[in-house]
C-alpha positions in Angstrom: -12.9 -33.4 -41.8 -9.3 -34.5 -42.0 -8.9 -32.6 -45.3 -10.4 -29.4 -43.7 -8.1 -29.8 -40.7 -5.1 -30.2 -43.0 -6.0 -27.1 -45.0 -6.5 -25.1 -41.8 -3.1 -26.3 -40.5 -1.5 -25.3 -43.7 -3.0 -21.8 -43.5 -1.9 -21.4 -39.9 1.7 -22.4 -40.9 1.7 -19.9 -43.8 0.3 -17.1 -41.6 2.9 -17.9 -38.9 5.7 -17.8 -41.5 4.4 -14.4 -42.8 4.1 -12.9 -39.3 7.5 -14.3 -38.3 9.1 -12.7 -41.3 7.3 -9.4 -40.6 8.6 -9.4 -37.0 12.2 -9.7 -38.2 13.2 -6.4 -39.7 16.0 -6.2 -42.3 19.2 -5.3 -40.5 20.8 -2.7 -42.9 22.8 -0.8 -40.3 26.1 -2.4 -41.5 25.4 -0.9 -45.0 24.1 2.6 -44.2 24.5 3.2 -40.5 21.7 4.1 -38.1 19.8 6.7 -40.1 16.1 6.3 -40.6 14.1 6.8 -43.7 12.9 10.5 -43.9 16.2 11.7 -42.4 17.4 15.1 -43.6 20.8 15.6 -45.4 22.1 17.1 -42.2 21.1 14.0 -40.2 22.7 11.7 -42.8 25.9 13.6 -42.8 26.0 13.7 -39.0 25.6 9.9 -38.9 28.2 9.4 -41.6 30.6 11.5 -39.5 30.0 9.3 -36.5 30.5 6.2 -38.7 33.9 7.6 -39.9 35.0 8.5 -36.3 34.1 5.0 -35.1 36.2 3.6 -38.0 39.0 6.0 -37.2 39.1 5.0 -33.5 39.2 1.3 -34.5 41.9 1.8 -37.1 44.1 4.0 -34.8 43.6 2.0 -31.6 47.0 0.8 -30.4 48.8 2.3 -33.4 52.1 3.7 -32.1 52.9 5.5 -35.4 51.8 9.1 -35.0 52.2 9.8 -38.7 49.9 7.0 -39.6 47.3 8.1 -37.1 47.5 11.7 -38.5 47.0 10.2 -42.0 43.9 8.4 -40.9 42.6 11.6 -39.2 43.1 13.6 -42.4 41.4 10.8 -44.4 38.3 11.0 -42.1 38.2 14.8 -42.4 38.5 14.8 -46.2 35.9 12.1 -46.6 33.4 14.0 -44.4 34.0 17.2 -46.4 33.6 15.4 -49.8 30.3 13.9 -48.6 29.1 17.3 -47.5 30.2 19.0 -50.7 28.6 16.4 -52.9 25.0 17.3 -52.1 23.3 18.0 -55.5 19.9 18.7 -56.7 18.5 16.6 -59.5 16.0 19.2 -60.7 17.0 19.3 -64.3 15.4 17.0 -66.9 18.8 15.4 -67.5 20.8 14.4 -64.4 23.9 13.1 -66.0 23.3 9.7 -64.5 20.9 8.4 -67.1 23.4 5.9 -68.5 25.4 5.0 -65.5 25.7 2.4 -62.8 22.8 4.1 -60.9 20.8 5.0 -64.1 17.1 4.3 -63.7 17.3 4.8 -59.9 17.5 8.6 -59.9 15.2 10.6 -62.2 15.4 14.3 -63.1 12.6 16.7 -62.3 11.3 14.5 -59.5 12.2 16.5 -56.4 15.3 14.4 -55.8 18.6 15.4 -54.4 21.6 13.2 -53.6 24.7 12.9 -51.4 27.5 10.7 -52.7 29.7 8.8 -50.3 33.0 8.0 -52.0 35.4 5.2 -51.0 38.4 6.3 -49.0 42.0 4.9 -49.0 41.3 2.5 -46.1 38.2 3.3 -44.1 35.3 2.8 -46.6 34.9 0.4 -49.5 31.9 1.2 -51.7 30.2 4.2 -53.3 26.9 5.0 -51.6 24.4 7.2 -53.3 22.1 8.7 -50.7 18.9 9.8 -52.5 16.5 12.3 -50.9 12.9 12.9 -52.0 11.7 16.4 -51.1 14.6 16.7 -48.7 14.1 13.3 -46.9 16.1 10.1 -47.3 14.2 7.7 -49.4 16.8 5.5 -51.1 20.4 4.4 -50.9 22.1 2.8 -54.0 25.2 0.8 -53.4 27.1 -0.5 -56.5 29.3 -3.5 -56.2 31.9 -3.7 -58.9 32.2 -7.2 -60.3 35.9 -7.2 -59.6 35.2 -6.5 -55.9 32.9 -9.5 -55.6 35.1 -11.9 -57.6 32.8 -11.7 -60.6 29.8 -13.3 -58.9 26.8 -14.0 -61.1 23.5 -12.6 -59.9 22.5 -16.1 -58.8 25.6 -16.3 -56.6 25.2 -12.8 -55.2 21.6 -13.5 -54.5 22.6 -16.6 -52.5 25.0 -14.4 -50.4 22.1 -11.9 -49.6 19.8 -14.8 -48.9 22.2 -16.0 -46.1 21.7 -12.6 -44.5 18.0 -11.9 -45.1 16.4 -15.3 -45.9 14.7 -16.2 -49.2 13.7 -13.2 -51.3 10.0 -12.2 -51.4 10.2 -12.1 -55.2 12.6 -12.8 -58.0 12.4 -11.4 -61.6 14.2 -13.2 -64.4 15.4 -12.4 -67.9 16.6 -14.6 -70.7 20.0 -14.1 -72.4 20.7 -14.2 -76.1 20.8 -18.1 -75.8 17.5 -18.2 -74.0 19.0 -19.1 -70.7 16.9 -17.9 -67.7 18.9 -15.6 -65.4 18.1 -13.6 -62.3 17.5 -9.9 -63.1 16.2 -8.7 -59.7 15.5 -10.0 -56.2 13.4 -8.2 -53.6 13.2 -8.4 -49.8 10.9 -6.3 -47.7 9.9 -6.0 -44.0 7.3 -3.3 -44.6 9.7 -0.5 -43.5 12.7 -1.2 -45.7 12.8 -2.7 -49.2 16.0 -4.2 -50.4 16.5 -4.9 -54.1 19.4 -6.7 -55.7 19.5 -5.5 -59.2 21.5 -6.7 -62.2 23.6 -4.3 -64.2 24.7 -5.7 -67.6 28.4 -6.4 -68.4 28.9 -2.8 -69.8 28.3 -1.4 -66.3 30.5 -4.0 -64.6 28.5 -4.2 -61.4 25.4 -5.3 -59.4 23.4 -3.0 -57.3 21.9 -3.2 -53.9 19.1 -0.7 -53.5 17.8 0.0 -50.0 14.7 2.1 -49.9 11.7 3.3 -48.0 9.2 0.4 -48.4 6.2 2.8 -47.8 7.0 4.6 -51.1 6.4 3.2 -54.6 9.3 1.4 -56.2 11.0 3.6 -58.9 13.3 1.8 -61.2 13.5 2.1 -65.0 15.6 0.1 -67.4 19.0 1.3 -68.5 20.0 1.2 -72.1 23.0 -1.0 -71.9 23.9 -0.4 -75.6 25.0 3.2 -74.8 28.4 3.8 -73.5 28.3 4.3 -69.7 28.9 7.8 -68.4 29.4 7.0 -64.7 30.2 3.4 -63.9 33.7 1.9 -64.0 35.2 5.3 -63.6 33.3 5.8 -60.4 33.9 2.4 -59.0 37.6 2.4 -59.7 38.2 6.2 -59.2 38.8 5.8 -55.5 39.5 8.5 -53.0 38.1 11.9 -54.1 38.1 11.3 -57.8 35.0 12.2 -59.7 33.4 10.4 -62.6 34.6 10.9 -66.2 31.9 12.4 -68.3 31.3 11.3 -71.9 30.2 14.8 -72.8 33.7 16.1 -72.4 35.1 13.8 -75.0 32.2 14.7 -77.4 33.0 18.4 -77.0 36.7 17.8 -77.8 35.8 15.8 -80.9 33.6 18.6 -82.1 36.4 21.2 -81.8 
């Protein structure tokens, strides 16, 4: 009887932990604002505009330099316009992102479209790729350049995320050329939002945080790290308003 009671107590504790976790949704507003999954591009852009205006008000509060305030206002306007102009359809078989920092997260001919939020001079810090499926927000990919996180390993970066969200629900590993076991991916989910921390090999100089609609299947395919990246370091270091450098352009020049 004691053994049965102990087993029952263990099951109750496990179920309590599961329900406690389910009742605590992942707070991702600091990363992507207040938009909900299934938001339209117009709704995402409206929320981004509000985010930028909030940052402008904070940055300009108490600033007695009218020139600096005007610079911040222009930065906000330019950032909102770039985001609006960036909306693109990924209807072709090749998207141009196959070998990139977000390669494997956006696939051609899959009904996807995307808005790119680029870093500004002082008000935003990371690229954000807002991915829409059939016109509804389903995924946000945020690359963290290794230089911006002091070259943290995946294990260290996972520990940082675990401080925010608790222990991950699952962790996938890989082995390096010396057979050392390393973290490749960690996943958190509250049933509404799925958060994936995904390794990108040294060629791509970053780790990814992927936020996505947990009610939809996970779509993530491996990236061939042996091929030169098309959109990676150029994107992450390009800064305000600069687009990625395409490999095709260099290939065309070599052929002439």
